[in-house]
C-alpha positions, 0 to 999 in steps of 0.5 A: 508452542508453534510460532505461527500460533503464538503470533496469531493467538497470543497478545501482541508482544513488543517485538511484533509491535516493533516490526509494525513500527519499522514497516510504518517507517518504510511506508512513510518514506514510500508514501512520500516518494510515490506522491512526490511528483504531485507536490513538484508538478507545478514546479516541473511544469514551469521548469520544462513548460509542460502541456496538460497532457505532459503533466498527466504523464509526469503524474502517472509514469511513476504509477505505471512503474509501480504497477509493473513493479508490484506485478513483476517484482512483488512475487520475488518476496515469495521466492527469496523472502520478505526481508531480502526483497525489502532490503534490495528494493530500498537500495534500488529506490535510492538509486532511482530517486537520486537519478530522478532528482538530477534528471536534466531533461523531461524525457530522462526524468520520465525514464528515471521516475519509472525506474524508481516506481518499479521498486516502489511498487515491488516493495509494498506487497512484501511490507504489507504481507510481513505486517499482516503475518506478524499481527495477531488474529484479534488485532489484525484489522487494527494493526493494519489500520495503524500500519496504514497511517504510514503511507498518508503520513509520508504524503502529508509530511512530504507535502508540507516539507516540499513547500520548504524544499522547493523554495530552497532547492527547486523541484530537485530538493524533494527527490534528493531529500527522500533518497537520503532518508531512504538510505538511512532507513535501509541501513536501519532495516538491515539490522532490525527487520526480521524474516517472515515466520510463515516464509521460514516454515513453508519455504525453508531457506538456508538458515531457516531453523536458526532464524526461526529460533531467534524469532522465537526468543524475541517472542518470549518462546525459549528453546531450540525447536525444529521447524514445524511441518509445512502446510503447503505439503497438504494444501499445495498452493498455486497461483492458478488454483488459489486465485483463478478456480472455484470460489477463489476466482470470485474473491480475486475478481472482486478484490481486484475490481474494488482495489483498482477502482479505489486506487484509481480514485486515490491517484486522481485525488493525489496527482491532480488536487494540487494542480487543480486547486492551484489553477482555481485559486491562482496560488500554488501554495494553496494547491500544495496545502490542499494536496497535503491535507488530502494526505492528512485525511488519510492518516485520520482514515487509517486510524479510524479504520483501525478503531472500527476494525476492533468491532466490525469485520475489516471488509465491511469497514472497507466498504463503508470507507468507499461509500464515505468516499463517494459522499466526500468526492461529491461535496468536494465537487460541489464546493470546489470554488470555495477556497476555505471550505475546499481545504476542509473537504480535502481532508475528507477526500483523503480520509476516504481515498488514502484511508481506503488504501489502509483498508485494502492492505488489511483485507488482501493478505489473509485471502491467500496462502503463505506460499503465494501471498506476496505474489497474489497481493503483488499481482492485485497491486500491479493490476490496480496501479496499471489501471491507476496509471490511466486515472490522471491521464483520463482526468487530463483527457476529460479536462481537455475536452471541456469538463470542469474540475468539479465534474471530474471529481463527480466521476470518481465519486461514482467510481468509489461507489462501485468499489464499495459494492464490490467489497461487500460482495467479496465479504459475502463469499466468507460464509458457511463452509468458506468462513475461514481465511487462508491464515486461519486455515493454515494455522489449523492445518499446522496444529493438525500436522503437529498433533500427528507428528511422530515423537522424536526418538 
């Protein structure tokens, strides 16, 4: 049986779940490192006496790096392979986090944080695509939802852990700790992380046949098999044709718009909640606790997405998450000065904003063919995060112009509502002759090619 069909159509094996677990661990660390500046922002402001505008730049410079990294470095996963791309990115993330943690000045901190952000953003498309490609059709939404807990879980653990690390080592502690953990995880991934079967078949790098058969044995399919015929020889995928023409233009536009709006709300909630709640209560610890609870809500949101995706199409679930986010941000705004209630509502904000990231991890890879999948997802994430770079700065601008913190949360409630509408419109493009996504189409074409393949002499 062809390995891609075995992965798509058979029950999930222990090997496939192990891939998911490794990638969850990667995103746990990634989630912590992406939001570490949100947890250290109060300490950084005190260290360098930062203005509100400078604080917004600190909160967003890593996001800008991630946007550039996702767009510019994400496509390397299509060229060199998901595994190699992930491993090299992890090494460079360690370098960036160490330099950030040791930065002696505000300016150097921004430079080093941007550098780390490049690889934090660049690694996500390959991790995301690898998990999606190792998930079965029947469990993909659920698997991606479970996988999606990594990002908010890392942020939640990081939030509570940062309180202790900052108390002992100042703002340097969280950065250096994350660098050490990432180094250990990179060593583990080197031995445990496989290459994408789709990449081996479609790109045929050196040693592809041997790697294909090793993966087959781990999937329980023994034997020495030749590589299947690449489906790219028929569909000839390209970024131009498969992103910007016909129905794919509409899908790409709706996906980018919905993701960019969601990720803008996400980065606002995860960059400014600690600072704004701390200012409202006069207690930095309460602010960091609220930020960590936002991340905790994301874990719940990812698991809820996984459960609902068993019965409802993941794109519909994603839209429901966006609409729930609209309500949650509105309630958070309404009760912002109620300390006890705002901590509970922070969980609901995170359920939508952080859980929404898991939803987009699930719905984006199947839209595009294997040969351009990491590139297409990377471009989507790059566009979204460049837009998200503006989110904390827009928030700082609005606050400086007299809007209150609750007012700004209302703005992002509306942003999430528009994101939900865009996801529903994306879902409507999968009807009739256009019902199959790229993964399903590639598998069908692969079976057709094998059926017509001449038998070996």
